[in-house]
Structures are given as structure tokens and as C-alpha cells.
Steps between C-alpha positions, in 0.01 A plus 500: 500500500467775764524864403680736727383834575668742243789627711769673309858400592795701420657194368447127450808274486462142342735259636621462853847392439791706631467762228134554551541503871762773491288698251209487731730582807606820315128590440424454857803696628380783292152484647328363181211275492622172346362148439746226448344186323658144495338206316652242742356448843700586817767717314796488522513198280774298329333508161674813346855602453588445868424142548789425733525653850839701464705679241851678494538881515807673361573843375678405171308288271727452190388634160186670621688723768553771245134577478411813725218335700733202591806720567347747747206281604674218694625722771143668550351160532693440819331804646152392401547145637621655816184728529289182459705315766474796745123520442449136584781415723636212297773469235458294173856576413807305616840646417724212414734657257492393137783341299517534115723238348657505164815603288618848545532513116131436429295804407234472759751433778704800402192718455385411862830597648497835319148567597549419870819731502321776296201509752707471813366160609721320745644187333824296475642298207636155595756345259468118482738443788329732722149368422630151577629612842184689583257257374657152520165319448477653139729353230511701187668454158852616462519875448167576651476756777225695681361830583379526872227751573422503878183710464333220294275241649161310485145621505243261647234538214196350676587697820542820310164456318312436805665792693437728217134402466444540867654854479274587200191399710630707791533800275137472384558292168249251406604153383265247339633156419334224330356743242611436135458793276259391217464843317662843483309790335736780426380874549482745781425336728632163404272209596636179624271188529603192697347178570344662817428853436554814275714798594593847371817706530661798356801278399586139467845340552545147353789310675368146413831330437447204246124587465574852366443436142169326576371838642645708228355311195154643532659832534674465156871450604714189543863536644783277407507312822618147553396290809756255620467237770814494718592190699585608855741246643636437841810304573594308805816580702720191546604644844216714672598865534757504215302758301292652770456832660863612435488416138409781239260518225675459164473519135725312245567648165688239295382576132787277350372214709124564578256699280313693778576604845469276805404644836477370851400590854638351821296242694211642689150426352568127529755421767820340341376560146669780275286663236700500160304585181549564133403845375305339207220272431240343267209672336160439686139596483467732795162318595713185586498620862559158670841459391607134512800419706696426183472684160493264194825669385764467773796635308530777750503263798773295322708808457443593871603138597826538327565845631442370861710193453799698349490817711325430817649177645323528825148465345336177374501528114122416457221738630334400818196727424368642178252779482428756230411859433438698179686776336349740244776604275529781241736462184750729659458391861405856594163593668193642343392817693258700284146626426284331254550653160142587453363524862726729710335404827585139459855436624698177431773349712635179346793283390698508810710216354605347826677794648199725598459402871797682633388831312141478582478790748635734207282325247195557709594864534542540121157339427342714762638815347393394144151429632455826692667710248769603750840612394715201394799424726685327213543505132291221383600485135672158534175359636253645245283262301586672170853344524361176367310631196779400254485152637132418480285777342204265490474453872528870580 
């Protein structure tokens, strides 16, 4: 293994997914010397929590929206994405509008309406008849309406990652992919050894997704993280263009009918195919990177097939393409944004639970602030590690 010259970085970021990239971006914007490490060659890759190439973006996100970072962070994310777009002359964001479907009496549906009103976000409530008139290619159960949020849309994940990494390099950041971290020695400076070399930095930020606990185990901590493999399904239009460019992103919240959310994006990545996925999956070892086209447990796909058959009559009720991605979930579905309990210059960003992508610009800023000992922009109490101590003292 080659040994680098002992060059001291301000920070090393481990994991070049969207959270790690935005953390690195904030370091470079603030003229800090930073190294971004990724174990997979030719990042961005499809092995982490962003295995599919697009995701929806909305300002209200159900039960989590009362937390301060989510509440004030979503709007700020638009400005950071705009900064990236202006710097590179391309846009990974497509504003399609987003439709939340459910019953007005349901707690999450009602909370979303209240939250959008409270924060002055443009929206409209459609009763069942109005929804049927506006979206005739959706057929919902009796009594189910919708919340229309025109500012919502879709982020092209692969495009966003590549754009962000290009910008990091332009700003002087260093990215090494194909370097798996094999050892972390805490202290000041912290020393990071990879399969290729050894590096030192004043601080370390770990944004390793499903591999977070593997890195933390030698550092004396394990977090209550659960890795799920999500089947990403694409459904063929019976009539081409039915659910195309003019169709919105959507999320269906039917707790009395379906245990978890279902979300969808209009046809674009694969012409004539609409992406509709179940916001839940099966436990998986994160090192099972080469996800098979079909998980051994296809309960989620059966649920989706029934959903498509009953509520989206213009789509074939069997998936035309199946891919996969991984979620790294916490018990409460809130992020972990904190310093290591014993090593203050090691910062951890983990457990984004399938809704971290849209907030990544703000998450990156928070991780930068924690690492650089800057004044924090948000109250991070809901995201501290200590909230889990009563659940699993042995692991913490």
C-alpha cells in the first residue's frame, strides 16, 4: 500500500453519496481543504441509499415536518440547488408539482395541510370529485382527496451527484473513489487509512450510509440503524404519454388500506414507464451490492401491483423493470447528525431513512458546521445520538 505525504486536510469526508457530497461542497465553499473518499469506483454509484436515478421533492413531509431542520430547511434547499445549477449551467431539478393523496381525516394528511398553511407554502386541497376531474387517470377509493403542491417536483439523483462532484472539483476539493476505508485512528489529527493510502485531517465526517456501523464499531459505538433493500419498480403505460411530462409526482397515504406510503414519479427515466415504489423494504446486508432483479420477499411488489391495478388504471399492473436501492433507517425515522460521544472531531451523518436526499443541502451545511465548530444554524436536539440511549444502551 502506498503512503501519501503527510498532508493535513481540514476535513476528510467518508462516503460520496449526496450527504457526503454536500458536506464536502460546504467545506470547499468556505475555502477549507477537504478530501472526499468513496469505496466504489467511479462515484456516483447506485450502491447506497440513492440507487435509483430520481426522487420526489416536497416541502411538507408528514410527521417529520415539525422538526426544526425539516421545517425551515426545505426552503433553503431550493436556494442551494439553484446555486449548484447556476455554477454548472444545468438543472437536476424538475418542477412537476406533487400530489399527496389520502383521507382528510387521517392525522398525517391533516398535519400536512396545517403545515403548508402555517409556512405559507402554495397548495390546494382537492375533494374527491375535484381530484377526479383534475386527474382522471387516477382512480381513488371513496372519500379520498388530495393536496396539490405546485412547487414540488423530482430531483434527478444521478445527475445531481455528478453535478455536485464536478462543482466540488472546480472549487478545489479532492475526490478519491475506489478507496475503501480500512482503519480510522481517532485523535488530533485523525488518521484515515484506505486500501490505497493514509491521510490525516483536523476532523472526519462519516456519511457512509449502510456501512456507517462498520466504520464506527472500532471506534466503540454502534447506532440503531437498519438497512432495507427497496424494490424500485417501473410500470408501463397502456397508452403512451398518459402519465408523462404533465403528470405530477405523488405520494399515497392510505394507512387503513396500505401499511406504508407509496410514492411515484412521472415517466421520464424510461420512456413510457412510471416509477411507483413502496416506502419500505426487506432487511439486507449492505455488502450485498449487486441487488438481484427480484428480492426473495416480494410482498411489497404484490402490494404495489394491487395499488396500480386499483388506482392507476392506465398502467399495466405488473412491473416492467425492477431495480433496487437501500434505505438506512433509524427507529424514529429522523436523521442522526452529531459528533462522536468520545471523539469530538469525528462527526456522523446517518439514518436518512429514505427522505434525506431532498434535505441534503442543509444536512451538508449542518455536518460542516459540526465539523468546523461553527455556530449551528439549527437546534439539533432531535438528531442527537443520545436520544437512543434508553432503547439500546449496550450499543451506545
